[in-house]
Each structure stands twice: as C-alpha cells, then as structure tokens.
N, C-alpha and C positions, 0 to 999 in steps of 0.2 A: 728160596725167594731171591737170593743174591744172584743165582745163575740166570733166573728169568730176567732180572733187571739188566744184567750185562748183555744178555741176548737182545733185549729191546734196544739198548744203546747202540749195539752193533748194527741192528737192522735200520735204525734211524739214520746212522751215519752213511750206510750204503744207499739208502733211499734219497738222502740229501744230494749225494753225488749224481744219482739218476735224474734229479730234478732239473739239471742243467740242460736236458734235452726236451723238456716239456714245454707247453705253451707259455710264451712270455707274458708276464703280468697276470698270473693266475688270480682272478678276482675272487672275492669272498664267497659269492654265491655261485661260482663255477664248480663243476664236478660234484654236485649234490645228488644223492640217490635215496630212494626209499624201498624197503624190502618187507614183504609179507611172508611169514614163514610158519610152518606147522609140521608136527610129527609126533614122536613119542619120547618119553623119558622113563628110565628104570634104574633102580639102585645098582651100584657098581658091583657089589658082591653080597652074599648071604641070602639072596632072594632069587627065585626063578625069573630069569630075565624077561621072557615074553609074557609070562603069566602076570608079572607085577608091573608091566608097562602101562603107563598112563598117557593120555593125550596131552600135547603141549603146543601152544601157538604163541606168536609174538610179532613184533614189528621192530624194524631197525631204521635209523636215519643216519646216513653216513656222508662224510666229506672226504673225497680222495685228494690228499695233499700233494702227492707225487705219483708217478706210475707205480711206485712200490709201496708207499706208506698211505694207509687210510685210517681215519679216526671216526668214531661214531658212538651213538647211544642206542640202547635197546630196552625193551620190556618183554617179559615172557610170563605166561600164566599156564599152569598145569591143571588138568581136569581130574576130579576125584572119581576114577572109574575102577580102582582096585585098592586092596588093603595092603599096606606095608607095616601093619601094627606089630606083628610078631616076627622078630628076626630068628634065624636059625642059630642053634647052639647058644653060647654065652655072649655072642657078639651083638651088641645093640647098635642101632643106627639112627641117626637123626631123621632119616627117611622112613623110620618106623612110626612116625607121628600119624595118628588117625584123625583126619579132618572131618568136621561135620558140615562142611560147605561144599558146593560144587567146584569152586575154584579153591584149591587147597594150598598151592604154592605160588609165589610171585617173585620174579627177579627183575630188578631195575638197576641198570648201571651203564658203564661205558666200556668200550673195547677198542682195540687197535688191530689192524691187519697188515700183514707183509705179503705182498704178491711175490711168491717164490719164483714164478716163471719169469717175470720181468727182472727180478733181482739177479737171476743167474744168466738169462739169455739176452737181457736188454729189451727196452721198449721199442717196437717197430714203428710207432706212430698211430697204429690202429689196434684195438684189442684183438688178441688171438681168439680163435674159436673156443679153445679150452685153456684155462689157466688155473693154478692152484695157489690158494692163500693160506697162510698160517694166521690163526686168530688167538688173541689173549684178551681177557677182560676181568673186571671186578665190579662189585656194586652191593646193593642192599638186597638181602634175602628175607622173605616174610612167609610164615605159615599161618593160615587162618583157623581160628577156633579149634585148636588141637584138643583131642580127648586125653584120657589118662596116659601118662608116659611114665614108665618105670625103668630108668636108666641107672647104671651104677653111679652112685653119688648124687643123683638128681631125680627128684620125684615131682611131677607137675600133675595136679588133679584139677579138673574143671575145664572151663572153656577158655583157656588162655591162648592168646596169639603168641607166636614165636618170631623173634627178629634176630638177625645176625648179618654178617657180610659174607660174600661168596667170591670165589675166583673161578675162571673157566679157561680152558685151552682146547683148541680144535682146529679143524681144517674147513676150508670152503672149496669145493670142486665146482668151478664156474663154467657154464656154457654160455658164451656171448652169442646171441642169436639176432637175426635180422640184418638187413643191409646197413642200416644206420647204427647198429650195435646199441640200440636204446634199451634192450631187454637182456637180462641175465637170468638163467635158470641154474639153481645151485643145489648141491647136496651138502649138508652141513653137519657132519658128526662132531661131537664135542664131549668133554668131561667137565662136570661142574662139582666143585668142592664146597661144602658147608664149612666155614672156617671158625665157627663158634665152638663152645664147649661140647665135647662129644664123649663117646664111650671110653676113650682112652684117658679122660680127665685132663687132656691138654687143650690149649687154645691156640688158634691161629696156626694150624698145621695142616699139611696136605695128608689127609687120612683116608685110606680106601673105604673105611667103614662109614664115612660121611661124604661119599662121592656118589654121583649119579651119571649115567650115560644118556646123552641126547642124540637122537638121529632125526634131523629135520630136512625138509625141502623148502627152498625159498624162491620167490619170484621178485626180481629187482627191476625197478624202472629208473633210468639215468636221465635226469633233467637236462635240458639243452643248455650249453654254455653260451657265453657272449660271442664266441666265435661261430656259433651256429651248429657245432657238432655236439654229440652226446658223450664225447670222450676227449681226453687230452690229445692235442695235436703238437707235432714237433715244431720247434723254432730254432734259428741259428744259435750257436753257442755264444755265450757272452764274451766280449773282448776285454782284455786287460788294458790299463792305461798305456802301457808301452806299445800294444798293438794299435791303439787309437792314434798315438803319436806318429807311428810309422805310416799309417794310412794318411794322416793329415800331411805329412811330409811329401808323400807321393802325390797327393792332390795339389799341393802348392807347386810342386815341380811341373805337373801337367798343365797347371794354369800358366806358369811361366812360358812353357813351350807353346801353348795356345796363343799367348800374347805375342810372342816372336813370330809365329806363323801368320797371325793377322797383320802384323806390321809388314812382313814380306809380301803378303798378298796385296795389301794396299799399295805398296810400291810397284808391284807388278801390274796392278790395275791402272795405276797412273801412267806407267810407261806404255801399256797397251792403248790407253785412251789417246796419248800423244801420238803414237804411231798411227792410230786410226784417223786422227785429224790430218796428219800428213798424207796418208793414203787418200783420204777424201779430197784433199786439195789437188793431189796429182790426178785423180780421176776426173775432177771437174775442170782441169786446165786444158785449154785447147791445144791440139798438136802444134808444135812449132819446132823449127830447126834450132837445135841447140847451138850455143856459141861454139866456135871452132875448138875442137878438142884434140886436133891433130897437132902434135908437137914433135919436134926433133929432140930425141932424148940422148942419142949418142952416135958416134960415127965409128964403125968398126975399122974401116980403112978409108983411104981417100977416094975410093970408087963406089962405096955403098953407104946410103943413108937409111936410118931406122926411124920410121914414123909410127905413132901409136894413136889408136882410136878406142874409146871405151863404150861398151854397150851394157847398160844396167838392166837388172831383172827385179821383179817383185819377189817378196819373201816366199820361199817354198816353190817357186815356179821356174820354168826354163823356156818360156814362150817370150819371143821378142814383141814388145808392145808397139803400138802405133807411134808412141812418142819417141821410141828408140830407133825406128826404121830409118830416119835420116842419117844416123851414124853408120848403119850398115850400108846404105846406098852410097855414102861418101867413100867408103872403102872400095865398093864395086866400081864407082866412076874412076877412082884413081888407078885401079888395076887395069881397067879398060884403056885408059889413056896412056898407060906405061906398060906395054906388053912384056917387058923384061922383069917387072917387079913381081915379088912373091909375098905371101902373107902367112904369118904364124898366129893362130888363135889359141889363147890360153883361157880356160874357164875356171872361175873361182866361186866359192860359197862362204857365207859368214859362219861363225862358230855357233849360231843358234840352232838348236835341235840335235838329233842323233848324228854321230860322226859318219856312219855308213850312208845315211841319207844325204848328207852334205857332199860326200865324195861323188855319189851318183848325180847330184844336181850340178856339180862342177863340170863333169863330163858332158851332161846333157846341154848345158849352156854353151859350151864351146861348139858342140855339134849343131845347135840351133843356128848359130851365125854361119857355120860352114854350109849347112843345107840351103840357106837363103842365097849365099854368094854363088854356089854351084848350080842351084835349081832355078831361082827366080832371075838371077842376073847372069847366068850362063858363063861364069868364070871357070876356067879349066881346073879340075880337081888337082892336077899336077902342080898347080901354082899355090895351093893352099894346104896348110898343115894345121890340124886341130888336136888339142889335148886338154884333159882336165887336170888341174893342178891342186885340187882339194880345197882345204879351208885356208882362207886368207885373213890376215890381220894387218894388211898394209895401211888401212885407213881407220881413223878413230870412230867413225860412224858405221855401225854394222851394215846398213843398207848400201854403203859405197863398196863393200866387199862382195856384194852379189853381182858379179860383173864378168864379162868376157873382154879381154884386152887383145885387140888386133894390132900386131906389130908388122908394118910393111917394110920390106927391104927392097930398096930401089937403087939401081946403078946410076951413078952420077956421070953424065956425059960431058 
C-alpha cells in the first residue's frame, strides 16, 4: 500500500509539471468525459478462467485535470451467468459466493489515471491516436443475496448481502478517433481485489485468492471545453515576476524611444512646413532682376580683378530657374563686353541628403551654368572653366549653399 501511495505522489508531481503547457484557466467543467464499458470478469485463481467468466458492465465519469492526471468515479455491475461457489482444493475465495440475483456484484468508487504516453513523451497539444494510461482505484464492494458460504473461520447461511471495500489496478489502451478527437475507444484490463476478510483470515490485504480479473471495452465521449475543443490545447508558459519586470522595462524603454521619435518627427514636419511655405512664396513671386550681386572680392595683382556672381538652385535640382536667369545673363553680358575676361564656375550642394548625391548635384549645377553661357549666350568654352566642389557649409541657411559661384577674372586696363 505504501508503494502505491508513493507511486501516486510521484505521478501527481510529474503531471503538475506537465500542466504548465495545458490550456490556461482550465475551468471546472472543462475536460469532462463519460464512458460506457462492458466485458467479462473471472476469479484470479483456483477457477477455470473462461468457464467461470461472468459478464460485467459499467459507467465512468471523469475529469482530466492535466494532460497526464485524470480523476473520476465509476460504477460496475456483474451478471450472474456462472457459479463460483466451489473453489478448487482447500483455497476458498470470496468470489465463491453464490448469488441468487441476476446482478450479483456491484463496485462503486473513485479512480485516478496517469497517461503514461504524455508523461514520458510530453503532450503535443492534440491527443495522439494511441496512448496508454495506468489506472488505480478503490471504493465500495457489494454482493447481493449470497447463499451458503463455508469459509475457514466464517460461515454465513441464508440470504445475507456482503459488503466490503475494494481496490483495483489496470491499464487503459486508448484509441482516440475522429478529426475532433471527441471519441475514444479503449481496451481496459484490470485486477480487482476484495479487501475484506478472506480465506487467509487477514483483512485489508492484497490476496490473490480474493482477486478477480476484468477485461472490458469502453467507449468515451469527451464533452466540448470552453475553448471549443474536445481536448486540452496548449498555451504559453507562465512568466515569473522577474520576467514580467524585464518585459515592462523593455516596454517603457520602447515608449521612451517612441516619444523621442515623435518629437523629432514633429520638428522635422515643422521645418518641412516652413520650407514649403518659403518654396510657395518663391514660386508665386514674379521674375525680377535681383539686386546686384557682383562684388569685387579680391585683387590677385594690379592688372586682374575678380568679380563674383551667385546662381541659386532648388533643393535636389540642377536646373537654372527663370528667377536666376538674370544672374547668368549678367555674367554673359560682362564676358561679351570684356573679350579678355575669363570665368571659373564652382558648383556646390547643401549637406541635406546622401553625400554621393550631393557631389553629383554640385557637378551638375556648375555644368548647368556652363552650358547656358556656351550654348545660349555663345561664350567661347575656352574662356570658361566649370567644376563641382561638393558640399558647402559657407552659409548658415542650407538653401544658400545650393549655388554655383561664377568668378570673373578681368584684366584692368
């Protein structure tokens, strides 16, 4: 008995560990099943097994607590179709009782099951086609209207009923059928011990003389759970408090990053709106000749003067707009009026955008002015030199750095 108790404790411990992967919030009326069973029962020894077999049937109601552990109640009734009255030799058996009723024995009790397949292999989330359960139970045993019994140390005469308690152990070989796994067909072999006073004059012992073998088949229906399935479904493992604290810290950090990103986005949107307003103002402004931007910046020697003119460009573009054409034409007029003068064109880009794109824009802006002077205004290419100077940070406003600077060198007469 002690070994059985220790085995049950070990099974419950393992099944509790397995419960961490079952459906979260296993409700009271989830995982309920009902089983109808029937077969044969015969004394364990001293009787011809098949000749002494009697029919037996019953019903079970079970709650599957975890994928491993199940608890239930059962009732069984055997049918008086053979005589067990005379045991062989000197060995008497409680199953030698001769009943005068059709139903001669009744078992009512509780049982527990351990799904050995899920215990050893783990629960995959859906019942396997075949699994094996170990079964152990105990309860009330009753024999109806027994006849004369002549056991060593015990004589019962008349129509007395017999009551005691019983234990049982066995296996369930389960075939889970159907797409929804709502039905299970089982083969249920077991051994039942009558634990009362027997031929050995001992009580509450596991005695082969007071044991019987059951072989039954069962059909089980699994009621639907609140999840809609007829079986336990997997859920995420439970987190510890330290896990939750770490997750909360990550969430708070991401919230901070999101807040900073929103602030940066708002600032960028405000700047884009300001630039759009300035662009709209420029587009709506009528073309006009800008104020003289030709200035004498330095004198290399007493015979050459350097004059500069600025041609500005829109962001990301290298096309000279109509508003900037007067500046290009001013350079062309000066070169035509001074045949000895030459011009150096240097293109620049602001630091907005990718560096390689800005370098190409700087070259393209210098060439755009060069092409106008040589093409439209027919200035000799030998008098003009153009080059891209990359990214400029000469001015505080980025749009001022999107420019081509035309430096005119003229001999002073």
